[in-house]
C-alpha positions as CSV (number, residue, x, y, z in Angstrom):
1,X,0.0,0.0,0.0
2,X,1.0,3.6,-0.6
3,X,-1.4,6.1,0.9
4,X,-4.9,4.9,-0.2
5,X,-3.5,2.9,-3.1
6,X,-3.3,-0.9,-3.1
7,X,-1.0,-2.5,-5.6
8,X,-1.7,-6.0,-6.8
9,X,0.4,-8.4,-9.0
10,X,-1.5,-10.3,-11.6
11,X,-0.4,-13.0,-14.1
12,X,-3.1,-12.0,-16.6
13,X,-4.5,-8.5,-16.5
14,X,-7.5,-7.0,-18.3
15,X,-7.9,-8.4,-21.8
16,X,-5.4,-11.2,-20.9
17,X,-2.5,-8.8,-21.6
18,X,0.0,-10.6,-19.4
19,X,1.7,-10.2,-16.1
20,X,1.3,-6.7,-14.6
21,X,0.8,-4.6,-11.5
22,X,-2.6,-3.0,-10.9
23,X,-3.5,0.0,-8.8
24,X,-6.7,-0.1,-6.7
25,X,-8.5,2.0,-4.1
26,X,-7.7,0.5,-0.7
27,X,-11.0,1.5,0.7
28,X,-13.5,0.5,-2.0
29,X,-11.5,-1.9,-4.1
30,X,-12.3,0.0,-7.2
31,X,-9.8,-0.2,-10.0
32,X,-7.7,3.0,-10.4
33,X,-5.4,1.7,-13.0
34,X,-5.4,-2.1,-13.5
35,X,-2.6,-1.9,-16.0
36,X,-0.4,0.4,-13.8
37,X,2.9,-1.5,-14.7
38,X,3.0,-3.8,-17.7
39,X,5.7,-5.7,-19.7
40,X,6.6,-8.1,-16.9
41,X,7.4,-11.8,-17.1
42,X,5.7,-12.8,-13.9
43,X,5.3,-10.2,-11.1
44,X,5.6,-12.3,-7.9
45,X,6.0,-9.6,-5.2
46,X,5.8,-6.0,-4.3
47,X,7.2,-3.6,-1.7
48,X,6.8,0.1,-1.2
49,X,9.3,2.5,0.3
50,X,8.4,6.1,0.3
51,X,7.4,6.9,-3.3
52,X,9.3,3.9,-4.7
53,X,7.5,0.7,-5.7
54,X,9.8,-2.4,-6.0
55,X,8.4,-5.2,-8.2
56,X,9.8,-8.8,-8.3
57,X,9.8,-10.0,-11.9
58,X,10.5,-13.8,-12.1
59,X,11.9,-13.5,-15.6
60,X,11.8,-16.1,-18.4
61,X,14.3,-18.7,-16.9
62,X,17.0,-19.2,-14.3
63,X,19.1,-16.2,-13.7
64,X,16.7,-13.8,-15.5
65,X,14.7,-12.6,-12.5
66,X,14.8,-9.0,-11.5
67,X,13.7,-6.4,-9.0
68,X,12.5,-3.2,-10.7
69,X,12.1,0.2,-9.1
70,X,9.1,2.2,-10.2
71,X,7.5,5.5,-9.2
72,X,4.5,4.6,-6.9
73,X,2.5,7.6,-8.2
74,X,3.0,7.4,-11.9
75,X,4.2,3.8,-12.5
76,X,7.1,5.1,-14.5
77,X,10.2,2.9,-14.4
78,X,13.0,4.5,-12.4
79,X,15.3,1.4,-12.8
80,X,13.6,-1.7,-14.2
81,X,16.8,-3.6,-13.7
82,X,17.5,-2.4,-10.1
83,X,18.7,-6.0,-9.2
84,X,19.3,-8.6,-11.9
85,X,20.4,-12.2,-12.2
86,X,17.9,-13.7,-9.8
87,X,16.6,-17.3,-9.9
88,X,12.7,-17.0,-9.7
89,X,12.5,-14.4,-6.9
90,X,9.5,-14.8,-4.7
91,X,9.7,-12.5,-1.7
92,X,10.5,-8.9,-1.0
93,X,10.5,-6.8,2.2
94,X,11.4,-3.2,2.9
95,X,12.4,-2.4,6.4
96,X,12.0,1.2,7.6
97,X,13.9,2.4,10.6
98,X,11.5,4.4,12.8
99,X,12.6,5.2,16.4
100,X,10.5,3.7,19.1
101,X,8.4,5.9,21.3
102,X,10.9,5.5,24.2
103,X,13.6,6.9,22.0
104,X,11.5,10.0,21.1
105,X,10.8,10.4,24.8
106,X,14.5,10.4,25.6
107,X,15.2,13.0,22.9
108,X,12.4,15.2,24.2
109,X,13.7,15.0,27.8
110,X,17.2,15.8,26.6
111,X,16.0,18.8,24.7
112,X,14.0,20.2,27.7
113,X,17.0,19.6,30.0
114,X,19.3,21.4,27.5
115,X,16.9,24.4,27.4
116,X,16.8,24.5,31.2
117,X,20.6,24.6,31.4
118,X,20.8,27.4,28.8
119,X,18.1,29.4,30.7
120,X,19.9,28.9,34.0
121,X,23.2,30.1,32.5
122,X,21.5,33.1,31.0
123,X,20.0,34.1,34.3
124,X,23.3,33.8,36.2
125,X,25.1,36.0,33.6
126,X,22.5,38.7,34.0
C-alpha cells in the first residue's frame, strides 16, 4: 500500500495482456489503473518504500529474475533492472527504521534539559 492505493500483482491482466501490476483504491477496491505497470514476465512480489514501488519479476528462466524500481505515483520505471540475475525471486520486504516511542521520549527529555541549562546560565550571567 501507498497512501490509499493498493498495488496487486497479476499474471493475466484485463484483456489477458500478461503479467502486470494493478493499482486499486484500498477503501473501496475500485480499479484506479489495473494496468499500472506492464511488460513483466511474472510479477511475484511488491514492496513500497516512500514513493518507490519495488516489483519482483520472475523472468523467463533461471538467472533472469529482476527487482525493478518504479514511481509509486505514476508507474514510470525508475530502474527496471535495479537488481538482476535472480533465480525466480518470490519474496521482498522493505524495512523502515523508525525510532521507538521511548527513543522519542529520551530525545524530548534531553531537549528540555538542555533548554533548562541554557536558561539557567542566561539568568546567572544577568
